[in-house]
Each structure stands twice: as structure tokens, then as C-alpha cells.
C-alpha positions in Angstrom: -8.5 -4.8 -9.3 -6.3 -5.2 -6.3 -5.5 -2.3 -3.9 -2.2 -0.9 -2.9 -1.1 0.1 0.6 -1.5 3.8 -0.3 -5.2 3.1 -0.8 -5.6 1.8 2.7 -6.3 3.9 5.8 -3.6 3.8 8.4 -6.0 1.8 10.6 -6.7 -0.8 7.9 -3.0 -1.1 7.0 -2.1 -1.8 10.6 -4.9 -4.3 10.8 -3.7 -6.1 7.7 -0.1 -6.1 8.9 -1.1 -7.4 12.3 -3.3 -10.1 11.0 -0.7 -11.4 8.4 2.1 -11.4 11.0 0.0 -13.2 13.6 -1.2 -15.8 11.1 2.3 -16.3 9.7 3.8 -16.8 13.2 1.0 -19.2 14.2 1.6 -21.3 11.1 5.3 -21.6 11.8 6.3 -19.5 8.8 10.0 -20.2 8.9 9.4 -24.0 8.8 6.8 -23.9 6.0 7.4 -25.2 2.4 7.3 -22.7 -0.4 4.0 -24.2 -1.6 2.4 -23.7 1.8 3.7 -20.1 2.0 2.3 -19.5 -1.5 -1.1 -20.8 -0.3 -1.1 -18.4 2.6 -0.2 -15.5 0.4 -3.0 -16.5 -2.0 -5.5 -16.6 0.9 -4.4 -13.2 2.2 -4.5 -11.7 -1.3 -8.1 -12.8 -1.7 -9.1 -11.8 1.8 -7.6 -8.3 1.8 -7.8 -7.6 -2.0 -4.1 -6.9 -2.1 -1.4 -8.1 -4.5 1.3 -10.6 -3.5 3.9 -7.9 -3.9 2.0 -5.5 -1.7 1.7 -8.1 1.0 5.3 -9.3 0.8 6.9 -5.8 0.6 4.4 -3.9 2.6 
């Protein structure tokens, strides 16, 4: 079962947000195809045990 942001401590939430933003920026997010963005979301979902919606809207 995936977690939601309310289940994360503030420190963990900040760490997730920071990591995702850094990795997205490093990958050239605005230039990526939708399939590559989807692959990154899938990797983050697995790594952080969070849903796509939580990552996208969080």
C-alpha cells in the first residue's frame, strides 16, 4: 500500500520533494518526452512508496 504525504514526517517530506526536484532538474524535465517522465515517476513511486498523484500534486 502506498503512503500519502500526511503519513510522512516533515523531514521525510522535505527530503522527497528535494530529491524529486533535483532529479527532475538534472534530467532536463521540460525537454523530456511523456514516456521518459512516466519512467521517472515510476522510479520515484517505487523508491519512496508514494503514488503518482501524491508525487505530482505534493
